[in-house]
KEDREN-63359 format. One record per residue (C-alpha): residue number from 1; residue in three letters; x, y, z. Coordinates in nm, 3 decimals. Example, Ala and Ser with C-alpha at 12.3 -4.5 7.8 and 13.67 -1.06 7.14 Angstrom:
<rs>
R   num   residuo        xx        yy        zz
R     1       ALA     1.230    -0.450     0.780
R     2       SER     1.367    -0.106     0.714
</rs>
This chain:
<rs>
R   num   residuo        xx        yy        zz
R     1       UNK    27.105    28.382    -7.338
R     2       UNK    26.708    28.353    -7.351
R     3       UNK    26.758    28.150    -7.688
R     4       UNK    27.043    27.908    -7.560
R     5       UNK    26.794    27.872    -7.239
R     6       UNK    26.567    27.777    -7.455
R     7       UNK    26.759    27.517    -7.658
R     8       UNK    26.842    27.405    -7.344
R     9       UNK    26.543    27.340    -7.191
R    10       UNK    26.416    27.152    -7.545
R    11       UNK    26.706    26.909    -7.546
R    12       UNK    26.741    26.799    -7.235
R    13       UNK    26.370    26.795    -7.151
R    14       UNK    26.190    26.737    -7.485
R    15       UNK    26.430    26.680    -7.749
R    16       UNK    26.600    26.342    -7.835
R    17       UNK    26.902    26.322    -7.581
R    18       UNK    26.929    26.068    -7.325
R    19       UNK    26.868    26.301    -7.073
R    20       UNK    26.516    26.358    -7.218
R    21       UNK    26.412    26.007    -7.232
R    22       UNK    26.513    25.976    -6.913
R    23       UNK    26.255    26.283    -6.808
R    24       UNK    25.972    26.082    -7.031
R    25       UNK    26.060    25.813    -6.862
R    26       UNK    26.015    25.950    -6.510
R    27       UNK    25.710    26.108    -6.593
R    28       UNK    25.544    25.809    -6.696
R    29       UNK    25.636    25.618    -6.378
R    30       UNK    25.515    25.931    -6.152
R    31       UNK    25.137    25.922    -6.357
R    32       UNK    25.119    25.537    -6.296
R    33       UNK    25.191    25.622    -5.912
R    34       UNK    24.956    25.866    -5.898
R    35       UNK    24.658    25.668    -6.034
R    36       UNK    24.747    25.407    -5.825
R    37       UNK    24.726    25.692    -5.572
R    38       UNK    24.423    25.745    -5.722
R    39       UNK    24.247    25.413    -5.699
R    40       UNK    24.363    25.370    -5.320
R    41       UNK    24.204    25.697    -5.283
R    42       UNK    23.905    25.534    -5.347
R    43       UNK    23.882    25.228    -5.212
R    44       UNK    23.914    25.032    -5.507
R    45       UNK    24.256    24.872    -5.334
R    46       UNK    24.406    24.872    -5.011
R    47       UNK    24.718    25.103    -5.109
R    48       UNK    24.823    25.249    -4.790
R    49       UNK    24.670    25.020    -4.547
R    50       UNK    24.455    25.214    -4.320
R    51       UNK    24.664    25.489    -4.379
R    52       UNK    24.618    25.811    -4.587
R    53       UNK    24.991    25.930    -4.531
R    54       UNK    25.130    25.759    -4.852
R    55       UNK    24.878    25.870    -5.066
R    56       UNK    24.942    26.186    -4.932
R    57       UNK    25.306    26.222    -4.962
R    58       UNK    25.229    26.035    -5.363
R    59       UNK    25.056    26.300    -5.439
R    60       UNK    25.244    26.624    -5.346
R    61       UNK    25.543    26.418    -5.564
R    62       UNK    25.289    26.391    -5.851
R    63       UNK    25.169    26.775    -5.793
R    64       UNK    25.516    26.877    -5.798
R    65       UNK    25.633    26.682    -6.043
R    66       UNK    25.315    26.794    -6.261
R    67       UNK    25.420    27.141    -6.172
R    68       UNK    25.719    27.146    -6.272
R    69       UNK    25.697    26.990    -6.603
R    70       UNK    25.459    27.289    -6.666
R    71       UNK    25.680    27.551    -6.549
R    72       UNK    25.940    27.431    -6.827
R    73       UNK    25.672    27.420    -7.120
R    74       UNK    25.556    27.780    -7.050
R    75       UNK    25.866    27.895    -7.052
R    76       UNK    25.958    27.729    -7.344
R    77       UNK    25.578    27.909    -7.477
R    78       UNK    25.727    28.254    -7.405
R    79       UNK    26.070    28.227    -7.492
R    80       UNK    25.905    28.075    -7.870
R    81       UNK    25.642    28.406    -7.879
R    82       UNK    25.935    28.629    -7.802
R    83       UNK    26.125    28.487    -8.110
R    84       UNK    25.823    28.554    -8.301
R    85       UNK    25.914    28.829    -8.585
R    86       UNK    25.689    28.995    -8.849
R    87       UNK    25.855    29.074    -9.191
R    88       UNK    26.040    29.348    -9.191
R    89       UNK    25.890    29.444    -9.547
R    90       UNK    25.705    29.758    -9.703
R    91       UNK    25.523    29.645    -9.916
R    92       UNK    25.124    29.611    -9.989
R    93       UNK    25.098    29.234    -9.948
R    94       UNK    24.778    29.061    -9.982
R    95       UNK    24.521    28.984    -9.758
R    96       UNK    24.646    28.613    -9.636
R    97       UNK    24.957    28.705    -9.586
R    98       UNK    24.878    28.949    -9.322
R    99       UNK    24.626    28.746    -9.169
R   100       UNK    24.931    28.498    -9.135
R   101       UNK    25.182    28.740    -9.019
R   102       UNK    24.920    28.876    -8.785
R   103       UNK    24.858    28.507    -8.620
R   104       UNK    25.279    28.485    -8.562
R   105       UNK    25.237    28.752    -8.286
R   106       UNK    25.392    28.722    -7.950
R   107       UNK    25.030    28.755    -7.771
R   108       UNK    24.863    28.514    -8.030
R   109       UNK    25.128    28.239    -7.953
R   110       UNK    25.086    28.310    -7.555
R   111       UNK    24.723    28.322    -7.620
R   112       UNK    24.710    27.998    -7.832
R   113       UNK    24.915    27.799    -7.554
R   114       UNK    24.719    27.900    -7.288
R   115       UNK    24.373    27.793    -7.449
R   116       UNK    24.529    27.470    -7.604
R   117       UNK    24.410    27.153    -7.501
R   118       UNK    24.734    27.011    -7.391
R   119       UNK    24.759    27.335    -7.174
R   120       UNK    24.426    27.287    -7.022
R   121       UNK    24.484    26.931    -6.956
R   122       UNK    24.853    27.012    -6.757
R   123       UNK    24.665    27.231    -6.542
R   124       UNK    24.377    27.054    -6.445
R   125       UNK    24.663    26.756    -6.364
R   126       UNK    24.810    27.031    -6.032
R   127       UNK    24.496    27.020    -5.868
R   128       UNK    24.495    26.785    -5.620
R   129       UNK    24.274    26.442    -5.652
R   130       UNK    24.074    26.544    -5.286
R   131       UNK    24.031    26.889    -5.376
R   132       UNK    23.739    26.819    -5.609
R   133       UNK    23.404    26.676    -5.515
R   134       UNK    23.336    26.330    -5.645
R   135       UNK    23.179    26.388    -6.020
R   136       UNK    23.445    26.636    -6.089
R   137       UNK    23.713    26.449    -5.984
R   138       UNK    23.701    26.261    -6.313
R   139       UNK    23.834    26.571    -6.493
R   140       UNK    24.195    26.502    -6.293
R   141       UNK    24.130    26.115    -6.372
R   142       UNK    24.160    26.181    -6.720
R   143       UNK    24.375    26.508    -6.742
R   144       UNK    24.647    26.314    -6.573
R   145       UNK    24.573    25.992    -6.831
R   146       UNK    24.617    26.226    -7.096
R   147       UNK    24.918    26.390    -6.891
R   148       UNK    25.100    26.067    -6.882
R   149       UNK    25.053    25.967    -7.263
R   150       UNK    25.200    26.309    -7.380
R   151       UNK    25.512    26.157    -7.262
R   152       UNK    25.458    25.818    -7.493
R   153       UNK    25.657    25.889    -7.795
R   154       UNK    25.411    25.625    -7.976
R   155       UNK    25.105    25.824    -7.860
R   156       UNK    25.268    26.150    -7.966
R   157       UNK    25.314    26.010    -8.301
R   158       UNK    25.006    25.871    -8.319
R   159       UNK    24.834    26.189    -8.192
R   160       UNK    25.043    26.362    -8.513
R   161       UNK    24.861    26.134    -8.746
R   162       UNK    24.549    26.208    -8.620
R   163       UNK    24.599    26.613    -8.622
R   164       UNK    24.690    26.558    -9.000
R   165       UNK    24.406    26.374    -9.108
R   166       UNK    24.171    26.626    -8.868
R   167       UNK    24.023    26.818    -9.188
R   168       UNK    23.876    26.471    -9.314
R   169       UNK    23.782    26.334    -9.009
R   170       UNK    23.581    26.666    -8.909
R   171       UNK    23.370    26.651    -9.222
R   172       UNK    23.259    26.233    -9.151
R   173       UNK    23.168    26.361    -8.777
R   174       UNK    22.983    26.657    -8.940
R   175       UNK    22.774    26.396    -9.135
R   176       UNK    22.754    26.143    -8.868
R   177       UNK    22.572    26.436    -8.637
R   178       UNK    22.316    26.484    -8.953
R   179       UNK    22.235    26.140    -9.032
R   180       UNK    22.183    26.107    -8.631
R   181       UNK    22.004    26.423    -8.619
R   182       UNK    21.812    26.355    -8.845
R   183       UNK    21.712    26.023    -8.775
R   184       UNK    21.616    26.074    -8.402
R   185       UNK    21.363    26.373    -8.532
R   186       UNK    21.220    26.138    -8.790
R   187       UNK    21.187    25.847    -8.566
R   188       UNK    21.027    26.109    -8.284
R   189       UNK    20.742    26.169    -8.510
R   190       UNK    20.676    25.853    -8.614
R   191       UNK    20.688    25.675    -8.308
R   192       UNK    20.697    25.934    -8.098
R   193       UNK    20.346    25.879    -7.953
R   194       UNK    20.362    25.498    -8.073
R   195       UNK    20.596    25.344    -7.903
R   196       UNK    20.628    25.370    -7.491
R   197       UNK    21.034    25.366    -7.480
R   198       UNK    21.008    25.674    -7.673
R   199       UNK    20.941    25.947    -7.489
R   200       UNK    21.172    26.258    -7.569
R   201       UNK    21.435    26.350    -7.852
R   202       UNK    21.657    26.221    -7.605
R   203       UNK    21.531    25.911    -7.602
R   204       UNK    21.556    25.877    -8.019
R   205       UNK    21.902    26.021    -8.027
R   206       UNK    22.037    25.710    -7.761
R   207       UNK    21.856    25.470    -8.009
R   208       UNK    22.017    25.613    -8.323
R   209       UNK    22.344    25.551    -8.164
R   210       UNK    22.277    25.251    -8.106
R   211       UNK    22.180    25.154    -8.427
R   212       UNK    22.386    25.359    -8.595
R   213       UNK    22.700    25.197    -8.455
R   214       UNK    22.569    24.862    -8.500
R   215       UNK    22.561    24.772    -8.132
R   216       UNK    22.203    24.668    -8.074
R   217       UNK    22.118    24.675    -7.678
R   218       UNK    21.738    24.640    -7.768
R   219       UNK    21.605    24.831    -7.520
R   220       UNK    21.473    25.026    -7.758
R   221       UNK    21.311    24.921    -8.129
R   222       UNK    21.108    25.058    -8.400
R   223       UNK    20.724    24.945    -8.409
R   224       UNK    20.624    25.100    -8.739
R   225       UNK    20.757    25.087    -9.081
R   226       UNK    20.886    25.434    -9.090
R   227       UNK    21.106    25.362    -8.781
R   228       UNK    21.160    25.017    -8.898
R   229       UNK    21.311    25.177    -9.276
R   230       UNK    21.493    25.468    -9.035
R   231       UNK    21.668    25.182    -8.857
R   232       UNK    21.770    24.980    -9.186
R   233       UNK    21.948    25.312    -9.292
R   234       UNK    22.091    25.405    -8.938
R   235       UNK    22.236    25.046    -9.043
R   236       UNK    22.330    25.026    -9.367
R   237       UNK    22.470    25.418    -9.317
R   238       UNK    22.604    25.295    -9.046
R   239       UNK    22.878    25.036    -9.144
R   240       UNK    22.957    25.252    -9.444
R   241       UNK    23.040    25.527    -9.188
R   242       UNK    23.210    25.343    -8.995
R   243       UNK    23.435    25.220    -9.280
R   244       UNK    23.511    25.537    -9.375
R   245       UNK    23.643    25.682    -9.039
R   246       UNK    23.851    25.309    -8.994
R   247       UNK    23.990    25.419    -9.309
R   248       UNK    24.119    25.741    -9.255
R   249       UNK    24.287    25.677    -8.929
R   250       UNK    24.408    25.357    -9.099
R   251       UNK    24.581    25.562    -9.365
R   252       UNK    24.664    25.853    -9.085
R   253       UNK    24.880    25.626    -8.875
R   254       UNK    24.965    25.443    -9.208
R   255       UNK    25.084    25.804    -9.295
R   256       UNK    25.282    25.904    -8.973
R   257       UNK    25.461    25.546    -8.978
R   258       UNK    25.603    25.629    -9.350
R   259       UNK    25.708    25.932    -9.208
R   260       UNK    25.879    25.819    -8.919
R   261       UNK    26.100    25.542    -9.154
R   262       UNK    26.166    25.792    -9.400
R   263       UNK    26.217    26.059    -9.179
R   264       UNK    26.548    25.950    -8.963
R   265       UNK    26.533    26.248    -8.801
R   266       UNK    26.832    26.215    -8.579
R   267       UNK    27.030    26.138    -8.820
R   268       UNK    26.905    26.365    -9.050
R   269       UNK    26.928    26.694    -8.801
R   270       UNK    27.301    26.665    -8.703
R   271       UNK    27.318    26.694    -9.123
R   272       UNK    27.177    26.961    -9.105
R   273       UNK    27.289    27.160    -8.824
R   274       UNK    27.632    27.166    -8.980
R   275       UNK    27.551    27.306    -9.374
R   276       UNK    27.646    27.651    -9.427
R   277       UNK    27.641    27.830    -9.764
R   278       UNK    27.432    27.590    -9.868
R   279       UNK    27.085    27.589   -10.112
R   280       UNK    26.733    27.556    -9.994
R   281       UNK    26.449    27.377   -10.222
R   282       UNK    26.128    27.433   -10.072
R   283       UNK    25.935    27.204   -10.250
R   284       UNK    26.020    26.820   -10.411
R   285       UNK    25.762    26.863   -10.726
R   286       UNK    25.848    26.790   -11.130
R   287       UNK    26.099    27.153   -11.077
R   288       UNK    26.243    27.084   -10.763
R   289       UNK    26.365    26.728   -10.856
R   290       UNK    26.548    26.893   -11.178
R   291       UNK    26.662    27.189   -10.933
R   292       UNK    26.819    26.914   -10.719
R   293       UNK    26.941    26.700   -10.978
R   294       UNK    27.153    26.970   -11.129
R   295       UNK    27.262    27.091   -10.756
R   296       UNK    27.410    26.720   -10.699
R   297       UNK    27.562    26.726   -11.069
R   298       UNK    27.826    27.046   -10.960
R   299       UNK    27.827    26.908   -10.591
R   300       UNK    27.649    27.173   -10.421
R   301       UNK    27.493    27.155   -10.047
R   302       UNK    27.126    27.158   -10.064
R   303       UNK    26.873    27.003    -9.834
R   304       UNK    26.488    26.989    -9.942
R   305       UNK    26.179    27.073    -9.780
R   306       UNK    25.901    26.894    -9.890
R   307       UNK    25.560    26.833    -9.729
R   308       UNK    25.406    26.560    -9.927
R   309       UNK    25.551    26.214    -9.732
R   310       UNK    25.587    26.044   -10.072
R   311       UNK    25.770    26.321   -10.256
R   312       UNK    25.988    26.347    -9.911
R   313       UNK    26.039    25.949    -9.953
R   314       UNK    26.156    26.000   -10.323
R   315       UNK    26.378    26.257   -10.186
R   316       UNK    26.557    26.096    -9.955
R   317       UNK    26.611    25.756   -10.148
R   318       UNK    26.780    25.994   -10.391
R   319       UNK    27.048    26.035   -10.069
R   320       UNK    26.923    26.426   -10.035
R   321       UNK    26.899    26.594    -9.701
R   322       UNK    26.530    26.658    -9.608
R   323       UNK    26.256    26.831    -9.426
R   324       UNK    25.978    26.702    -9.381
R   325       UNK    25.684    26.998    -9.329
R   326       UNK    25.567    27.328    -9.508
R   327       UNK    25.837    27.574    -9.617
R   328       UNK    25.580    27.851    -9.517
R   329       UNK    25.622    27.740    -9.128
R   330       UNK    25.892    27.995    -8.985
R   331       UNK    26.030    27.676    -8.731
R   332       UNK    26.095    27.441    -9.096
R   333       UNK    26.291    27.736    -9.232
R   334       UNK    26.515    27.770    -8.903
R   335       UNK    26.557    27.356    -8.892
R   336       UNK    26.700    27.445    -9.257
R   337       UNK    26.929    27.730    -9.141
R   338       UNK    26.780    27.988    -9.362
R   339       UNK    27.008    28.231    -9.184
R   340       UNK    27.370    28.042    -9.303
R   341       UNK    27.191    27.966    -9.612
R   342       UNK    27.376    28.142    -9.971
R   343       UNK    27.079    28.041   -10.163
R   344       UNK    26.650    27.933   -10.208
R   345       UNK    26.487    27.792   -10.474
R   346       UNK    26.143    27.848   -10.472
R   347       UNK    25.934    27.572   -10.652
R   348       UNK    25.609    27.507   -10.460
R   349       UNK    25.291    27.483   -10.669
R   350       UNK    25.131    27.770   -10.494
R   351       UNK    25.231    28.138   -10.585
R   352       UNK    25.111    28.210   -10.207
R   353       UNK    25.304    27.990   -10.040
R   354       UNK    25.635    28.089   -10.242
R   355       UNK    25.563    28.444   -10.165
R   356       UNK    25.503    28.387    -9.828
R   357       UNK    25.810    28.188    -9.730
R   358       UNK    25.988    28.424    -9.941
R   359       UNK    25.929    28.724    -9.712
R   360       UNK    25.983    28.490    -9.400
R   361       UNK    26.332    28.344    -9.536
R   362       UNK    26.416    28.735    -9.646
R   363       UNK    26.295    28.846    -9.277
R   364       UNK    26.565    28.613    -9.145
R   365       UNK    26.880    28.604    -9.435
R   366       UNK    26.830    28.957    -9.605
R   367       UNK    27.118    28.877    -9.839
R   368       UNK    27.012    28.532    -9.968
R   369       UNK    26.919    28.490   -10.327
R   370       UNK    26.641    28.368   -10.375
R   371       UNK    26.450    28.229   -10.741
R   372       UNK    26.099    28.164   -10.738
R   373       UNK    25.879    27.962   -10.986
R   374       UNK    25.576    28.231   -11.070
R   375       UNK    25.314    28.078   -11.225
R   376       UNK    25.120    28.409   -11.340
R   377       UNK    25.244    28.793   -11.358
R   378       UNK    25.112    28.939   -11.067
R   379       UNK    25.303    28.725   -10.900
R   380       UNK    25.628    28.806   -11.110
R   381       UNK    25.569    29.118   -11.008
R   382       UNK    25.558    29.087   -10.629
R   383       UNK    25.876    28.840   -10.672
R   384       UNK    26.045    29.138   -10.808
R   385       UNK    25.942    29.399   -10.513
R   386       UNK    26.041    29.083   -10.279
R   387       UNK    26.408    29.105   -10.422
R   388       UNK    26.363    28.751   -10.622
R   389       UNK    26.426    28.631   -10.917
R   390       UNK    26.184    28.489   -11.120
R   391       UNK    26.068    28.191   -11.364
R   392       UNK    25.797    28.166   -11.548
R   393       UNK    25.761    27.776   -11.652
R   394       UNK    25.526    27.925   -11.962
R   395       UNK    25.680    28.185   -12.025
R   396       UNK    26.034    28.012   -11.970
R   397       UNK    25.894    27.727   -12.241
R   398       UNK    25.785    27.982   -12.532
R   399       UNK    26.137    28.085   -12.529
R   400       UNK    26.264    27.707   -12.589
R   401       UNK    26.016    27.629   -12.862
R   402       UNK    26.064    27.992   -13.027
R   403       UNK    26.462    27.959   -13.041
R   404       UNK    26.403    27.545   -13.163
R   405       UNK    26.234    27.673   -13.431
R   406       UNK    26.436    28.007   -13.475
R   407       UNK    26.777    27.867   -13.445
R   408       UNK    26.773    27.498   -13.374
R   409       UNK    27.117    27.461   -13.383
R   410       UNK    27.171    27.725   -13.157
R   411       UNK    26.922    27.537   -12.901
R   412       UNK    27.077    27.242   -12.943
R   413       UNK    27.445    27.346   -12.882
R   414       UNK    27.252    27.553   -12.548
R   415       UNK    27.104    27.236   -12.453
R   416       UNK    27.337    27.035   -12.436
R   417       UNK    27.572    27.297   -12.235
R   418       UNK    27.291    27.276   -11.990
R   419       UNK    27.179    26.941   -11.944
R   420       UNK    27.526    26.741   -12.075
R   421       UNK    27.670    26.559   -11.798
R   422       UNK    27.964    26.440   -11.989
R   423       UNK    28.040    26.762   -12.182
R   424       UNK    28.049    27.100   -12.178
R   425       UNK    27.925    27.285   -11.885
R   426       UNK    27.880    27.639   -11.788
R   427       UNK    27.958    27.843   -11.490
R   428       UNK    28.035    28.167   -11.319
R   429       UNK    28.394    28.228   -11.092
R   430       UNK    28.393    28.561   -10.864
R   431       UNK    28.691    28.768   -10.892
R   432       UNK    28.832    28.889   -10.517
R   433       UNK    29.093    29.077   -10.435
R   434       UNK    29.337    28.807   -10.370
R   435       UNK    29.265    28.685   -10.700
R   436       UNK    29.585    28.609   -10.945
R   437       UNK    29.395    28.719   -11.211
R   438       UNK    29.277    29.043   -11.077
R   439       UNK    29.329    29.339   -11.245
R   440       UNK    29.560    29.157   -11.564
R   441       UNK    29.430    29.167   -11.880
R   442       UNK    29.280    28.897   -12.064
R   443       UNK    29.548    28.764   -12.282
R   444       UNK    29.772    28.765   -12.005
R   445       UNK    29.596    28.491   -11.823
R   446       UNK    29.560    28.108   -11.807
R   447       UNK    29.212    28.062   -11.822
R   448       UNK    29.199    27.969   -12.180
R   449       UNK    29.562    27.790   -12.197
R   450       UNK    29.562    27.584   -11.879
R   451       UNK    29.218    27.592   -11.812
R   452       UNK    29.079    27.557   -12.141
R   453       UNK    28.781    27.779   -12.079
R   454       UNK    28.630    28.046   -12.299
R   455       UNK    28.522    28.365   -12.170
R   456       UNK    28.194    28.445   -12.285
R   457       UNK    28.085    28.719   -12.023
R   458       UNK    28.212    28.926   -11.804
R   459       UNK    27.975    29.084   -11.525
R   460       UNK    28.157    29.387   -11.349
R   461       UNK    28.050    29.476   -11.009
R   462       UNK    27.828    29.790   -11.092
R   463       UNK    27.657    29.453   -11.283
R   464       UNK    27.673    29.526   -11.636
R   465       UNK    27.756    29.233   -11.892
R   466       UNK    27.998    29.248   -12.116
R   467       UNK    27.974    28.969   -12.368
R   468       UNK    28.216    28.777   -12.557
R   469       UNK    28.515    29.025   -12.378
R   470       UNK    28.807    29.145   -12.561
R   471       UNK    29.178    28.975   -12.523
R   472       UNK    29.232    29.358   -12.381
R   473       UNK    28.959    29.406   -12.120
R   474       UNK    29.082    29.409   -11.776
R   475       UNK    28.973    29.136   -11.544
R   476       UNK    28.902    29.379   -11.168
R   477       UNK    28.808    29.312   -10.869
R   478       UNK    28.478    29.262   -10.774
R   479       UNK    28.343    29.062   -11.106
R   480       UNK    28.224    28.774   -11.210
R   481       UNK    28.350    28.535   -11.519
R   482       UNK    28.065    28.329   -11.688
R   483       UNK    28.285    28.008   -11.869
R   484       UNK    28.209    27.745   -12.072
R   485       UNK    28.404    27.455   -12.064
R   486       UNK    28.479    27.076   -11.946
R   487       UNK    28.351    26.975   -11.604
R   488       UNK    28.704    26.861   -11.504
R   489       UNK    28.873    27.159   -11.687
R   490       UNK    28.621    27.350   -11.476
R   491       UNK    28.658    27.119   -11.106
R   492       UNK    28.992    27.254   -11.169
R   493       UNK    28.948    27.616   -11.208
R   494       UNK    28.720    27.583   -10.927
R   495       UNK    28.978    27.479   -10.731
R   496       UNK    29.207    27.799   -10.807
R   497       UNK    28.929    28.048   -10.763
R   498       UNK    28.857    27.882   -10.412
R   499       UNK    29.160    27.937   -10.247
R   500       UNK    29.205    28.253   -10.339
R   501       UNK    28.858    28.378   -10.199
R   502       UNK    29.025    28.313    -9.806
</rs>
């Protein structure tokens, strides 16, 4: 019941539905009315024409609306925290994974919510404007402006774009800080006793900021050679620094706009919500592209999770279903319907990300078939312990090269079987109770005569494998046939097997 309640609140008030759009618009109107009332209350304009009653009414409406919104967001935060679960895998896992698991705890989520800038702004916006003395009312005014801006989808997207570049922006501001503080100290030492306009470090900092930003009010000017040298340095660094910061911010906006164009989230989400017994491909790099191409060739349903916007765009242009985000995020995996998925391919560049994603996926769906790309022997062992099949690119390449050297014709034949679009393919078929081939000897079936397929192996329900099974071998219930044949014949046989599964 709680889950349904959360979904209803999310879709009704904060999703992409008509009711959510109407709610956002009404909250923006409420914010505008609130700001208008504040301006009138401060006698900037005669909004209430001699009577404060209109202001009081508008303020009550505003506080009620903002309180209602805060309650909704708090409910969602608690529900989201309740859904956070630690992976139930009893293994000795690396410390960095344990830290990620700890950060997903309920307490951490709730504390993070109440300490977030958005929540603090929401609380300040609820406080009546005339409750605080004048200097502190500015905080309420700013909070309400931010509150209204938060309901604008454009502002939300721009904010997300800046968040994605937070690391680069923080580095630039740290550099700015050291340049300004260093210049201020040098300026204070060089001109503190000679320049009457620089009497303290604060005067020096003010001059450095004004010069660095190339504003140049002219209230403080250097009079010593050292001071003028510092001013020249600040001007050059200021122009370069502002240009660098502008480039980063522009890049953030461009990347976000690109993501919006690529994402087409509403269409994608509707298609993804209908998926079941599908495959999830985590990462669309060199390996992920091959996996996706093979899935498409065999007409399998799949969705790709990719964090890089450029790679995601390429996947979307190929007509694939794509979720832009990190596969290590539990919410992203849920969007990909990991509980309903048949298998997951972990082909990201980082073994650590692949391992953490595997733990989360197994926690949501214990029966999911997982195949992981491993770059080291240690990672292979971890993947195996977590119940995943592994592929090592370097080891596989070594096997392929050795096969080509020792048995070139055989290697060429295997390559044709695995890569050809028009000749032969290799497939596996599970035998159920209702299968027309269950309990029969191979020679009694029409697999060879009617479908022209060759059975090259038979895997029993006890996981034992018979290569090149004999004509008198019995096809048991629960066994899997590995066959080779043309694409057309394989599809015909798959239809018969699929019909017998229901």
